[in-house]
C-alpha positions in Angstrom: -13.1 -20.2 -20.9 -12.2 -19.0 -24.4 -8.9 -17.7 -25.4 -5.3 -19.0 -25.1 -3.0 -18.6 -22.2 0.1 -17.0 -23.7 1.9 -15.8 -20.6 1.9 -15.6 -16.8 -0.4 -12.6 -16.7 -2.9 -14.5 -18.8 -2.6 -17.5 -16.5 -3.4 -15.3 -13.4 -6.3 -13.8 -15.2 -7.6 -17.2 -16.0 -7.2 -18.4 -12.4 -9.1 -15.3 -11.1 -11.9 -15.7 -13.6 -12.3 -19.3 -12.5 -12.2 -18.3 -8.9 -15.1 -15.8 -9.4 -17.3 -18.6 -10.9 -16.0 -21.7 -9.2 -17.0 -24.3 -6.7 -14.6 -26.8 -5.2 -14.3 -29.9 -7.4 -15.1 -33.3 -5.8 -12.3 -35.8 -5.4 -14.0 -37.8 -8.2 -13.8 -34.9 -10.6 -10.2 -34.2 -9.7 -9.4 -37.8 -10.4 -11.2 -37.5 -13.7 -9.1 -34.5 -14.8 -5.9 -36.2 -13.6 -6.8 -39.3 -15.7 -7.1 -37.2 -18.8 -3.7 -35.7 -17.9 -2.1 -39.1 -17.7 -2.4 -39.5 -13.9 0.9 -37.7 -13.1 0.3 -38.0 -9.3 0.6 -41.8 -9.5 4.2 -41.6 -10.4 5.2 -39.5 -7.4 6.3 -40.2 -3.8 4.4 -38.0 -1.3 4.7 -36.9 2.3 1.2 -35.6 2.9 0.8 -32.9 5.6 -2.4 -31.8 7.3 -3.4 -29.8 10.4 -4.7 -26.4 11.5 -1.4 -24.7 12.4 2.2 -25.5 11.6 1.6 -27.3 8.3 3.8 -24.9 6.3 6.6 -24.8 8.7 6.6 -28.6 9.2 6.5 -29.1 5.5 9.4 -26.7 5.0 11.5 -28.5 7.6 10.9 -31.9 5.9 11.7 -30.4 2.5 14.9 -28.8 3.8 16.1 -32.1 5.3 15.5 -34.1 2.1 17.1 -31.3 0.0 20.1 -31.4 2.4 20.6 -35.1 1.6 20.8 -34.2 -2.1 17.3 -35.3 -3.3 15.2 -33.3 -5.7 12.2 -32.3 -3.5 9.0 -30.7 -4.4 7.2 -28.5 -1.8 3.6 -27.6 -2.3 2.1 -25.1 0.2 -0.7 -22.5 0.4 -1.5 -19.7 0.5 1.3 -17.8 -1.2 3.0 -14.8 0.3 3.9 -12.9 -2.8 2.8 -14.7 -6.0 1.1 -17.9 -7.1 4.4 -19.5 -8.0 5.4 -19.4 -4.3 3.2 -22.4 -3.8 5.1 -24.8 -6.1 8.8 -25.2 -5.5 11.7 -27.6 -6.0 14.6 -27.4 -3.6 13.5 -23.9 -2.6 13.1 -22.5 -6.2 9.7 -21.5 -7.4 8.2 -22.9 -10.6 9.0 -20.4 -13.4 6.2 -18.2 -14.6 6.6 -19.6 -18.1 6.2 -23.2 -17.0 3.3 -22.3 -14.7 1.5 -20.7 -17.6 2.3 -23.6 -20.0 1.0 -26.3 -17.6 -2.1 -24.2 -16.8 -2.8 -23.9 -20.6 -2.5 -27.7 -20.9 -5.0 -28.1 -18.0 -7.4 -25.5 -19.6 -7.5 -27.4 -22.8 -8.2 -30.6 -20.9 -11.0 -29.0 -19.0 -12.7 -27.3 -21.9 -14.9 -30.2 -23.1 -15.7 -31.1 -19.5 -16.9 -27.6 -18.8 -19.0 -27.6 -21.9 -20.6 -30.8 -20.6 -21.5 -29.2 -17.3 -18.5 -29.7 -15.0 -18.3 -26.7 -12.6 -15.4 -24.3 -12.9 -12.6 -25.5 -10.7 -11.6 -23.4 -7.7 -8.3 -21.7 -7.7 -6.8 -24.2 -5.2 -7.9 -27.1 -7.4 -6.3 -25.6 -10.5 -3.0 -24.9 -8.8 -3.0 -28.4 -7.2 -3.3 -29.9 -10.7 -0.5 -27.7 -11.9 1.7 -29.0 -9.1 1.0 -32.6 -9.9 1.9 -32.1 -13.6 5.0 -30.0 -12.8 6.5 -32.4 -10.2 5.9 -35.3 -12.6 7.6 -33.4 -15.5 10.6 -32.6 -13.3 10.9 -36.2 -12.0 11.4 -35.2 -8.4 12.4 -37.8 -5.9 9.9 -36.7 -3.3 7.0 -34.3 -2.9 6.1 -32.7 0.4 2.4 -31.9 -0.1 0.5 -29.6 2.2 -3.3 -30.0 2.4 -5.3 -26.9 1.5 -8.4 -27.3 3.6 -9.2 -30.2 5.9 -7.8 -33.3 4.4 -10.6 -35.9 3.7 -12.2 -34.0 0.9 -9.3 -31.8 -0.1 -8.0 -31.8 -3.7 -4.6 -33.1 -2.5 -6.3 -36.2 -1.2 -6.5 -37.8 -4.6 -3.2 -39.3 -3.5 -3.9 -43.0 -3.1 -0.7 -43.8 -1.3 1.8 -41.7 0.6 5.1 -42.5 2.2 3.8 -40.8 5.4 0.8 -38.8 6.6 1.9 -36.0 8.9 -0.6 -34.2 11.2 0.3 -31.0 12.9 -1.7 -29.3 15.7 -5.5 -29.3 15.1 -7.8 -26.6 16.4 -11.1 -25.0 15.6 -11.1 -23.4 12.1 -13.1 -23.4 8.9 -16.2 -24.5 10.9 -18.5 -23.7 7.9 -16.8 -26.6 6.0 -15.1 -28.9 8.5 -17.7 -28.9 11.3 -18.2 -27.1 14.6 -16.6 -29.6 16.9 -13.0 -30.5 17.4 -13.8 -34.2 16.7 -15.4 -33.4 13.4 -12.5 -31.2 12.3 -10.0 -33.9 13.4 -11.8 -36.5 11.4 -11.3 -34.3 8.3 -7.6 -33.8 9.0 -7.1 -37.5 9.8 -8.7 -38.3 6.4 -5.3 -38.2 4.8 -4.2 -41.4 6.7 -3.7 -44.1 4.1 -4.3 -47.9 4.4 -1.3 -49.6 6.0 0.6 -46.3 5.9 2.7 -44.4 8.4 1.4 -41.6 10.5 3.4 -39.0 12.5 1.4 -36.6 14.6 2.0 -33.7 17.0 0.6 -34.1 20.5 -3.0 -33.0 20.6 -5.9 -32.6 23.1 -7.3 -36.0 24.0 -10.4 -35.9 21.8 -8.2 -35.2 18.8 -5.7 -37.9 19.6 -8.5 -40.4 19.9 -9.7 -39.6 16.4 -6.2 -39.8 14.9 -5.5 -43.1 16.7 -8.8 -44.7 15.8 -8.4 -43.6 12.1 -4.9 -45.1 12.1 -6.2 -48.3 13.6 -9.0 -48.5 11.1 -6.5 -48.1 8.3 -4.0 -50.5 9.9 -1.5 -47.7 9.8 1.6 -47.3 12.1 1.3 -44.2 14.2 4.1 -42.2 15.9 3.4 -39.3 18.3 5.6 -36.4 19.2 5.3 -35.6 22.9 6.4 -32.5 24.7 8.8 -34.7 26.8 10.8 -35.6 23.7 12.3 -32.1 23.6 14.4 -29.9 25.8 15.2 -26.3 24.9 19.0 -25.6 25.2 19.5 -22.0 24.1 17.5 -19.3 22.3 17.9 -15.7 21.1 16.8 -13.7 18.1 19.2 -15.6 15.9 17.4 -18.9 16.6 17.3 -21.7 19.2 18.7 -25.1 19.9 17.2 -28.2 21.5 17.8 -31.8 22.6 15.6 -34.3 20.9 14.8 -37.9 21.8 12.5 -39.5 19.3 11.2 -43.0 18.7 14.2 -43.9 16.6 17.2 -41.7 17.6 18.6 -39.2 20.0 19.9 -35.9 18.7 21.9 -34.1 21.4 21.7 -30.6 19.8 19.5 -29.5 17.0 19.7 -25.9 15.9 17.0 -23.9 14.0 16.7 -20.3 12.8 13.0 -20.3 13.4 11.7 -18.5 16.5 9.0 -19.6 19.0 8.7 -22.8 21.1 6.1 -24.1 18.6 8.8 -24.3 15.9 10.7 -26.8 18.1 7.7 -29.1 17.9 7.3 -28.5 14.2 11.0 -29.4 13.7 10.6 -32.5 15.9 7.6 -33.7 13.8 9.7 -33.3 10.7 12.7 -35.2 12.2 10.4 -38.0 13.5 8.9 -38.3 10.0 12.3 -38.7 8.3 13.6 -41.1 11.0 10.4 -43.2 10.7 10.8 -43.4 6.9 14.4 -44.4 7.4 13.4 -47.0 9.9 10.8 -48.6 7.6 13.3 -48.6 4.7 11.4 -46.1 2.6 14.3 -43.7 2.2 17.9 -43.1 3.3 18.7 -39.8 5.1 21.8 -39.3 7.3 21.7 -37.6 10.7 24.0 -35.0 9.3 21.5 -34.1 6.6 18.7 -33.9 9.3 20.7 -31.5 11.4 21.8 -29.5 8.4 18.3 -29.3 7.0 16.8 -28.1 10.3 19.5 -25.5 10.9 19.3 -24.0 7.4 15.6 -24.1 6.9 13.8 -20.8 6.8 10.0 -20.3 6.4 9.0 -16.6 5.8 6.1 -15.0 7.7 6.4 -17.0 10.9 7.7 -14.8 13.6 10.0 -13.3 10.9 12.0 -10.3 12.0 12.2 -7.8 9.1 14.0 -5.0 11.0 15.9 -4.9 14.3 16.1 -1.1 14.5 13.2 -0.4 14.7 12.1 -3.9 15.7 9.4 -5.1 13.3 8.2 -8.6 12.6 5.4 -10.4 10.8 3.5 -13.5 11.8 0.8 -15.4 10.1 -1.5 -15.8 13.1 -4.7 -16.1 11.0 -6.9 -18.1 13.5 -7.4 -18.6 17.2 -4.7 -21.3 17.7 -2.2 -19.1 15.7 -3.0 -16.1 17.8 -2.5 -18.1 21.0 1.0 -19.1 19.7 1.8 -15.4 18.9 0.5 -14.4 22.3 2.9 -16.8 24.0 5.8 -15.6 21.8 5.1 -11.9 22.7 5.2 -12.8 26.4 8.3 -14.8 25.9 10.4 -12.4 23.8 9.0 -9.0 24.5 8.1 -8.7 28.2 7.5 -5.1 29.3 7.9 -3.8 25.7 5.6 -1.3 24.1 3.8 -3.3 21.4 2.1 -1.9 18.3 -0.1 -4.4 16.6 -1.1 -4.0 12.9 -3.8 -6.5 12.2 -6.3 -7.4 9.5 -8.5 -10.6 9.5 -10.7 -12.4 7.1 -14.4 -12.5 8.1 -14.5 -16.4 8.0 -12.1 -16.6 10.9 -12.7 -16.3 14.6 -12.3 -12.6 14.6 -13.4 -12.1 18.2 -11.2 -14.9 19.5 -8.1 -13.6 17.7 -8.5 -10.0 18.8 -9.4 -10.9 22.4 -6.2 -13.0 22.6 -3.9 -10.3 21.2 -5.3 -6.9 22.1 -4.6 -7.1 25.9 -0.9 -7.4 25.0 -0.5 -4.3 22.8 -0.3 -0.6 23.6 -1.5 0.6 20.2 -3.4 -1.2 17.4 -3.7 -0.3 13.8 -6.5 -2.1 12.0 -6.2 -2.6 8.3 -7.4 -4.6 5.4 -5.6 -7.6 3.8 -5.7 -7.9 0.0 -8.4 -10.4 -0.1 -12.1 -10.3 -0.9 -12.9 -11.9 2.5 -11.2 -9.1 4.5 -13.2 -7.7 7.4 -13.9 -4.0 7.4 -11.2 -2.4 9.7 -13.8 -0.2 11.3 -15.7 -3.3 12.5 -12.5 -4.7 13.9 -12.0 -1.5 15.8 -15.3 -2.0 17.6 -13.7 -5.1 19.3 -11.0 -2.9 20.8 -13.3 -0.6 22.7 -13.3 -2.6 26.0 -9.4 -2.5 26.1 -9.1 1.3 25.9 -6.1 1.1 23.6 -4.9 3.7 21.1 -6.6 2.7 17.9 -6.0 3.8 14.3 -7.9 2.6 11.2 -6.4 2.3 7.7 -8.0 0.9 4.6 -4.9 -0.4 2.8 -1.7 -2.1 3.6 0.3 0.7 2.1 -1.4 3.2 4.4 -0.8 0.9 7.5 2.9 0.5 6.7 3.3 4.2 6.1 1.6 5.0 9.4 4.0 2.7 11.3 7.1 4.1 9.6 6.0 7.7 10.3 5.2 7.1 14.0 7.4 4.2 15.3 9.1 5.0 18.6 12.4 3.9 20.0 12.2 0.6 21.9 8.8 -0.1 20.4 8.0 -3.5 18.8 5.7 -3.6 15.8 4.0 -6.8 14.9 2.0 -7.3 11.6 -0.4 -10.2 11.8 -4.0 -11.6 11.4 -3.8 -13.0 7.9 -1.3 -14.6 5.6 -2.6 -12.4 2.9 -1.7 -9.4 5.0 1.8 -10.4 5.9 2.7 -11.2 2.3 1.8 -7.7 1.3 3.5 -6.1 4.3 6.6 -8.2 3.8 7.0 -7.0 0.3 6.4 -3.3 1.3 8.8 -3.4 4.2 11.6 -5.3 2.5 11.5 -2.8 -0.4 11.5 0.1 2.1 14.5 -1.1 4.1 16.4 -2.0 1.0 15.9 1.6 -0.2 17.1 2.9 3.1 20.2 0.7 3.0 20.9 1.8 -0.6 20.7 5.5 0.3 
């Protein structure tokens, strides 16, 4: 770990060097590093968010509501779409590259003697989590909305000893190599963020998952509040957004508007609203109904059924696992019935590749397999083998640039193009397409 981090590029190189040699640090080791940094996390007020799908969107809704009330609010999410600084934000603004590098250098100096004594290299997520703790403490934010990286129980973010609320979004089968092969084992990891005598807000789940959440809350003497499907009623929807009626545990909101598309986003918004109302009810913060409505209506979370072009119609969606692909499948049937669909997809090999493809391939007319910018990307030619039973038109590309160029050269009138399969894919595609359409508009 020799050398000095002078700038952002040095910081990125350091992170990637660590990632190539790293193992995930234990909670105990994370606590040790934080103690040497002055325990910045102990000075912060957290809303901790775990789940398989919807964590980012729900976190973003909560962040937007609190920002609308005038608070300084940190938002920590992963992975990033465009750059590492996307993960660490305050009121929608990324940490600066200069401050990111400066804090990382501080952490590097702290780690140096520990590494020499035999501590393993920290994983990339561990490092960036440490940066987030230090940054939010430096900026003296009022609240931090903190998204779990993987699981919950043993996640680097779970060094938090107290949180204002533990929020649990839909849980499904994912990361079975780490979290376990059964839904109950995975749920136990996610529910591991529930704190003693804390507050828990959770999205309705399958019975086995709800039993784990409820039992964990009981064991921790925590108060639990559940969002049911019956609490919401869709009022209106189109490509500009949707509105819904919400009746929660603490209030009725006759009309809530959101720019986010997909029925699942109504539930993500409802979990966020219930979280804020529960914290109001328990006297842990003060947020007006006006701020709640404003926060939900103005919130935008990129890469989730995000339309990048209306003519031709192109959108991206981070359906990176089986539950995500099922949500995307429902959205395709809802918004694009009888439309010709081109699916551009790349998937990481540690995901349920077969499950994702068999959910989405029956809905498309043409599929372009490609490769996300990640070392865990599945070879597109192997993905193409899964398409043989469906007798679809299949193309194979080895880079995102090639995939986007192929779409732009061959897109047909009235065709819908959807880029999906990995958050690493949609981040790259988003950058390429926005640059292309900005160039078209400029010319």
